[in-house]
N, C-alpha and C positions, 0 to 999 in steps of 0.2 A: 346503535351499531352503526348507522349511516356515518359519524363520526368517525368511527374508530377506523372503517373503509378508506376515507378521504384521509385519514392522517398516512395511513398505509401506502396507498397508489403516491400522495403527493412525498411522501417522504421518499418513497423509492425511485420516483422521475427525478429527482433532486441529486440523490446520492447516483444515478446512473449519468447523470450528466456530468457530475465530476469524475468517473471513473472511468470515463470514454475519451479524457483527456491524458494525453502519454505522461509519462511517470516514471521515477526510479520501479514504481511495483510492477508496473506492464511489462518495464524492460527483462528485470529477474524474471516476471511471470515464464517469459519468452525463451529466456535462455536455460530458467531451470527446469522447463518443461520437456527438452528437447534432451535433458542428459537423466531424469526420474522419472520421465511418465506424466500422462494424464492427472494424476491427483497432484503434482505442485501447484499448479494454479486455487484448487478448492482449498489447499495447505498454508499456504502464502494466507489465505484469506481469514481462514481459523488465526493466524496468530495476529493480523491485522484487525479481526473483529475481537480477540479478547483483549488488547490494548484499548479500543473502542468502547467498548463496556465499561471498562477501569475508569475514562476518563467521563464517560457520561455520570457515571458515579458520583465523580468528585465534583464535576460540574453542577450536581444534585445537591453536593453539599454544601456548594458555597465556593469553589477554588476558582470562578470562572476572573475575578478581578485579577487573582494573583498571576493566571495563565494569559492575561491581556498585558502586562508590564513588558517593555521594551528590552528587560535583559534576559525575559525565559525566551523571545524570537534570537536575540544574538546568541544564548547558549545553544536553541537547537539550532543554528544555522549550520553553526562551529563544528557541534557534534555530528551534524549530518553530514555535513563534507568531510571530515574524516572516514564515517562510516562506508559512505560510497566507495571513498578511495581506495580503503579497505577491501571492498567489497570485489570493486572493477580489478586489484592488483592479484587478487586471485583469480578473476578470471581470465587476465594476462598467463600466469602460471600452469593452471593448467590446460592452455591450447594445446605441447604438444602432446598431450594423451589421451586429446577427446577424442569420440569416436561415436557414431551413431550407433552401434550398435548396443541395444537396451537389455540386462542382466537380469533387472527385475529388482536391481539391489535397494530395498526399504530401509537401510538404515540411517538416511537421510531425513527421513519424515520431522523429529523435532528440530533438526537445523532448519526445514524450512517455516516451523513454527516459529522460532526465534526470528528468524529472518523477516516475516510477513510484519511483526511486531519493529524489528529495528528500521523497519526500511519507512513506516509510520513516522517515529520518532524521528530519524530522517528528513523529514520534509516539514521543516517550520510553519507553511501553507498551511499545512493537514491541523497544525494547532490552532494556526487562525480562523481556520474554517470552523471548527469546532467552537470556540470561545466567541464567536460573531454569529453565522448562519445558524451553526447548530443548537446553541445557548436558546438562542430564541425560540428556536425550533421545540428543546425540550422542554422549556418553559410552558410553552403554548399547549404541548399535549401533556402536561403534568397539571394543568386545569381540568381535565380527566380522568385524573387519581394513576396510579400506577401502571395500569392498564393501556394507560395512553401513551407511556414512554415506552412501553414494552412495545404499544403496537410501531411507533416509530422507530425504536430500533430496528425492530424484524423488519419493516421495509428497506431501511439505512440496508444492511448488510446483505438482504435477499439479493439487493442490485447489482452490489461485488461478486456475492457469491457468482453469479447467474452471467454474467457479464466477465469474470476471470476464467470462469469453467468454461465460457465458450471460446475465449481465446486460446487454451491449453487445448481445448480438443480442435482447433482448427491447428495449429501450432505442430500437435503429435499427427493429426491426417498428413501435413504437409510434410512429415519426413521420407516421407515414399519419393520425394521430388529430389531430395536432398542428397549431396556425395559430403566424406567426410572434409574435402578443404570447402565447398559452401558450408559447414556447419559449423568450421573452424572461423571461416569471414563472419559468419552470425553472432556467434561469442565475441568474436573481438569488437564486431560492431557496437552490440551492446556494452561492453567493458565501457568505450571512449562513450557510448553516450551517460554511463555513469559519471565518468571523468566530467563530462561537460556540466552535469547536472550540481556536480559537487561544487564544479568553480561558481556557479551562479550559484549555490546555497552560502558559499564561502564571502562572495560579493554581497550579499545582502543583510548578511551580518554585518560586514565591515562599515558598509553606507548605514546602517542602522548607529553604529558605534561613533563612527566618524562627524556624522553630521545630522 
């Protein structure tokens, strides 16, 4: 029991340290919370978590060496750059009609799940983390059986869920102090941030390809 508790706590803290770093997922959480409400952060993490679950299973099946290959990083960087550009363009196109008036529309829940997964795929360093630190921790946890891996994954995803839920709550409560104009400026900033990330990912992929 003590071993499982240790696995959970360390997995939680390691995941939290990564979640606290700014990235595309955080940027989209901020923009989508102002548009769709408090559920945006948790729904994005559900999509993110489902993809991570698939990756954990793949790593357990022995796909770690394949995912470490250079072409995987290059492909992920290129695809990620395209995905982020597409999302940023969508934000820019929506700017004229954006308003802080929340209408309770829940039709975008499925899109948020997909976005959570896409934003993970879009980040090549997410894959690197899982085939290095993540794989090592999975193998360590697996020494205590399936319950060990389950405990590791539960601690990991709990950290993500708590942090991004907290971000959603903070952003949602802050709506009371924003005007529509300030809100559109915030979304514009998020879109520019995604474009910068897309350039960084594209550069990372090209650097691997050329050098």
